[in-house]
N, C-alpha and C positions, 0 to 999 in steps of 0.2 A: 504494500500500500504506500502510495506516495503522499508525503506531507509537504506543504509549502510553508516555509518559514520566512517571514519578511522582516527586514530591519528598518524599512522606510517609515513604519508607523510609530516607532518609538522615539518621538520627537523630543520628549523631555530628557531622555538620556543623551541623544545626539547633541543637544544644546550644550552639554558639558565640554564638548571638544572645541579646540581653538578654531577661529575663522579660517586659518590657512588650510585646514583640512577640506574646505569647500571651494577651493580656488578653481578646480575644474569640476563642473557639474556632472555627476554620474547620471546617465540616462537609464535609470534602473529598470524601466519597462522593457528594455531591449536585452537585458543580461540576466542570466540565472546560472547557478552552480548546482550540480546534482551529484549526490554521493553514490558512487558505484561500489565503494568498499570502505568500511569504517573500522575495521579491526586489524589485528596484527597476525603473526605467523602461527600462533598456537591453535591446535585442533580442539576447540571447545565450544563454539556456538555456530549458528547457521548463517552468520554474516560473512561477506567477502572481505578479502584483504584490501589494503589501501589502493584507492583509485578515485579520481574526481573528473567530472565532465563539465566543461564550460559551454553554455549555449549563448548564441548571439542571434537575435532576430529570428528565433524559432529553429535555428539550425545548430547541430552539434559541431563545434569547431575545434576544440582542444581537449586532450586527455592528459592528466597528470598521473603518472604511475599506472600500472596494470597488474595488480595483485591477483592471485588465484580466486576465481569466482566472479571477478568483476566483469568479465566479458558477457556472462549471462545477464547481469544487471544492465549492461549496455543494451542488450537486445530488448529487455523489458522496458527500458526508458523510451523506446520508440525512435532512438537516434539512428541515423544512417551513416554507415562507414564511409561512403563516398563524400560526405560533407566535411569530414575531419581534415584539418590542415596540418595539425602539429600534435606529436606525442612528446611530452616532457617526462624524463625520468629523474627523480631525485637521487637515486642510486640503484644498484642492480642486485640488491638482496632479493631472494625468491619471493618474499611477500609483497614486493613492489613491482616485479617485472615478469613473473612467469606466465601471466595471461597473454602476453603480447603475441606469441605464435598463433594463438587461437583467433586473434583479430586478423592476422595475415591470411590464414587459411579460410576463415569465413569471408574475408574480403574478396577472395577469388570468385565468389558467386554474386558479386555486386557489379555495378556499372562504373566503378571508380576509374577515372582517367588522369586525375591530378596527382603528381608526386606527393608522397607523404614525408614531411620533415620530422626527423627524430633527433632529440637532443638529450644528452646525459653527460655525467662527469667522465673525465679521463680515468684510466684504470691504474691498478697496481697489482701486487702479487696476490691480493685477496679478492678483487673484483675486476671484471673487464671494463674497458672503456666502452662508450656508446658504439663506436665502430666495430670493436671486437665482439660486442654483444650480438650485433646483427650478423656478423660473419660467422660466429660460432653457432648461431642458430641455422643460418640459411646458406652458408658457404658450400660451394660445389664439392670440394674435396674433404673438408673436415667438419661440415655443418651437421647438426643434429637432424635437420630437416632439409637435406640438399635438394629435394624435389621442388622446393619453393625458391630455389636460387634465382629463378627468372625475375624475381622482384628486386634483386640486388645486383645482379650481373649487368653491367652497362651494355654488353654485347647481345644479351638475350632479348627476345621479343616479348614484351608484356605491356599491359595497358597503362601501368604506372610503375614507378620505382620508389623504394624506401631510401631516403637520403639521410644517412646517419652523420651526426656532428658531435665530436667529443669536446667538452669544455674542461680545460685543466682546472683542478680543484684541490687546493692545499692551503696550509697556513702561509705559504710563500706567495700565493696568488689568490687572495680572498676577495679582491675588490669587485664591485658591481660591473657587469658587462651586459650591454644589450646584444642579444644573440639572434633575435628574429623580429621582423617587422613586415607587415603587408599593409594594405590600405584600411584594415580594420583592427588589427591585433598587433600589440607590441609585447615582447617578452624580455625581461631583464633577469639576470641570475647573479648569485654570489655563492662562494664556497661557504659551507657550514661544517662544524666539527661533529663527526659521527665515529668517534674512536679513530682507528687507523684506516677507515674506509672512505674512499672518495665520495663526496656527497655535495649536492647543490640544493639551494632554496630558490624559489621563483617569485617574480612579480609580473603579473599579467595585466595589461591595460587594454580595455576595449570599451567603446562607447562612453568614454569618460570615466569608467569605473575601474577601480584597482582591486584585484584579488591576489592575495599573497598566500604562499604555501611554504611552510617551514621545512617540510620533510622531516626525517629523523635527524635530530641534532641535540647537542648538549648545551649549546650557547657559548662555548668557549671562544669562538672567533669573534663574537659580538658584531657580526655583519648583518644580522636579521633586523635590528631596529631601524637601520637606514633603508634596507631593502623594502620593508613593510610600511614605511612611512605613509600615513594618511590612507591606509587601505580601507576600502568599504567593507571587505570581508577578509579576515585572516584565518586560514586553516592551520591549526597548530596541533601537533601530535602529543597526546597525553598518554604515553605508554607506561609511566611510572608514577608512584605516589611520592609525597614530599619526603618521606623517610627512607627512600630507596638508597642503597649503597652498592658498591661493587660494580660489576660490568654494566648493569642497567643505568646507573648514574653516569658512567663514562659515555654512554651512547645517547641518552635522552635528557630532555628538559624536565626539571621539577615544576610542579604547578606554580610555586611562588615565582619562579623565573618567567613563566609564561605570562603571568599577570604584569610583571614589570615590563616585559617586552611589549605587550599590548598597550600599556599606558604610555610608554616612551615613544612608540610609533604612532600614537593617536589613532588607534584602530577603531573603526565604527561598530564592527560586529565580529565577535570571536567564536569560532567553531572548534570544538575539541573532539578529535577523532583518533584513529589508530589505538583505540583502547585495548588493553590486555587484562588478564585476570587480576594482575596486581594493581590495576587502576580503576577498573569498571565499578567495583563495589565501594569505591571511596569518592564518589562524585561530590558529596556534601563537603567533605574535607577539601577536595580540590577547589571547589567554588569558594570556600572560605579563604584559602590561600590566595587565590586570584583576586578576590575582592579587597585584599589589603592594599592593592595598587590600582586595580582597573575597575571602573564603574559602569562600563558599557554592557550591551547585551552579550550573553554567553549562552551557548547551547551545545548539546551533545547529539548531533544528528545521527540518524540511522540510515542504513542502505536505502537507496532510491529517494531519500528526502530531497526536496528542491529548496534551495535557499536563494532568496532575492535580496539585492543590496537595499 
């Protein structure tokens, strides 16, 4: 069941934000964000792993991450694969990327003719780069699914190609970079800290609206407050509780940090996703920690929910 969550009606809360946040008017009626997956990698509930779909003027235009189960929700959303322009990957953990081959196979049965742009971080010994990800899936000689190589081989005849772009991501190169722009959509990225794993966060601008995606991050690089500045919606991953220690703390943000980030960036609406067992039963505590710094609307969306700026 789809729910529609609107931030545009909460005028008393939005009035708390600085006037600078309204410098560019968001044409909210043209833009919506749909949840294709709101959970993490654990096998414990019926939700899909991380994935988000951006709609513009009634057409599905951009997907962020493609976790397992999310392609089914893409089909249920009524979106058309041939309308998509861009796939953005925050990183290439299984719970953020393993649904992508299903899109490509399913797309074979559509009328797509426009090349599909794919962006993700550069690789290291733990995860592939965006270009390696595509080649290791569909490469002719070493790919897992070489029969789909026609979509990546420039010499093969196909109705469209997947154009993969790797964006270097590290503490040595964390600055914001604009990586994509057409006549309707602009995408800016910055490196974020996710342990030793290359990872990116994104800022997507369309119809005057700004939608931010933290991806999985600990906050150590401090790039997100600038990237998310004046976001109409910020999607933040709430995979751990405030008292988390060890590896979880190394990889993810605590709720208190999320609240500080949202306040510093003057976010108009905050969505908490990528919930796991260690965070889903502690929503009240999470909200309390966030409210210490952030007074704007906060929600925990479910799969297929539609959020409007």
